[in-house]
C-alpha positions, -999 to +999 in steps of 0.1 A: +000+000+000+014+034-010+005+065+010+001+085-022-024+061-037-054+079-021-047+088+015-081+105+019-099+071+016-077+053+042-080+051+080-053+068+100-037+035+110-035+024+073-018+056+062+005+053+093+016+018+084+022+028+048+047+054+059+073+026+058+071+025+020+075+062+013+104+071-010+135+050-016+168+045+002+177+042+038+164+076+049+132+095+044+132+133+042+106+154+060+097+170+026+090+135+012+067+128+041+049+161+038+043+157+000+029+122+002+003+127+030-022+148+010-049+168+027-043+149+060-007+161+063-014+185+092-026+158+115-003+131+103+028+152+107+019+160+142+012+123+149+045+112+134+065+137+154+046+133+186+051+096+189+089+095+193+084+117+225+063+089+240+086+061+230+120+077+226+134+054+199+150+081+177+176+100+198+176+138+198+143+141+179+124+161+205+137+195+194+131+188+157+097+174+166+088+206+185+099+229+156+079+209+130+048+207+152+050+244+160+053+252+122+023+230+115+003+248+142+012+282+129+001+273+094-032+260+107-037+292+125-032+313+094-055+291+073-031+272+050-046+241+033-014+221+033+017+224+054+050+237+041+084+232+055+115+254+048+143+236+032+165+239+063+139+216+080+124+198+051+158+185+039+164+167+072+157+130+071+148+102+094+164+067+093+139+044+075+146+015+099+140+036+130+108+051+115+095+016+106+104+004+141+084+033+157+054+026+134+054-011+143+058-004+180+030+023+182+005+012+156-015-006+183-020+026+202-030+044+171-055+017+161-070+016+196-077+054+195-090+051+160-115+024+170-132+048+195-129+078+172-158+089+149-170+122+135-187+142+163-184+177+178-168+187+145-170+224+155-137+215+174-120+203+143-132+229+117-132+267+115-123+284+148-118+249+163-091+242+137-074+275+146-075+266+183-060+232+175-032+250+157-026+272+187-023+242+210+001+226+185+023+257+187+022+257+225+030+220+229+055+221+201+073+249+219+074+227+250+089+198+231+116+222+216+128+229+251+159+210+264+138+188+287+142+151+296+119+124+283+098+129+315+091+164+304+083+155+268+060+126+276+029+145+288+028+169+258+035+140+235+004+122+248-017+153+243-004+157+207-012+121+198-047+124+211-052+158+194-038+146+160-060+115+159-090+136+169-082+160+140-076+132+115-108+114+124-128+146+129-136+136+165-142+167+185-146+147+217-110+134+213-099+169+205-115+182+237-097+154+257-064+163+240-069+200+249-075+190+285-044+168+286-024+196+269-033+221+295-024+197+323+009+189+305+017+226+302+011+231+339+033+201+348+061+213+326+060+248+339+061+234+375+091+212+365+110+241+349+103+263+380+115+235+403+147+231+382+154+268+382+148+270+419+171+241+425+198+257+404+195+290+422+196+273+455+228+254+446+246+287+438+232+302+470+212+328+451+179+316+466+172+324+502+142+315+523 
């Protein structure tokens, strides 16, 4: 199955599995991924780059993930119909073997969410709801771009997976759940950063009681 055969007729899990066949060679560029995903590229790009932050199988991907997700969100907010990546980012590539391993390891989670997803509350996936989704992608992408550990990346990663599948399946209820998880994740990360800063200041004797 090729992604570019007709991605609009396939379920999210089918398109996700087909990512392993994109392009040729040992690496897949981000531009290749973007160009083959069709009109579902916004949600699928977020899903692809959120998952490595839940299962950290591709080292050092969190910063790139955050930048790509943030760019996707910005383009959703301004009303673009398809995502665009600048060459400095689009020319970057992912190892095919690691991408395939990530797909195989996470396809079960994607399929489980997909089974409960159905078109409902579509006002949260279209119009202003689509813009709000973009804003949340920008926020959570910014968090992923921070130099945090896997512990700090996991909560926003979960939120992004739920949000992206909600967008792809036009399930506003999943989107609402993703927004809630995203807000909680943001609060947790802010608390973590504050605690780390306080600990650093205390270690230098700059923080007094």
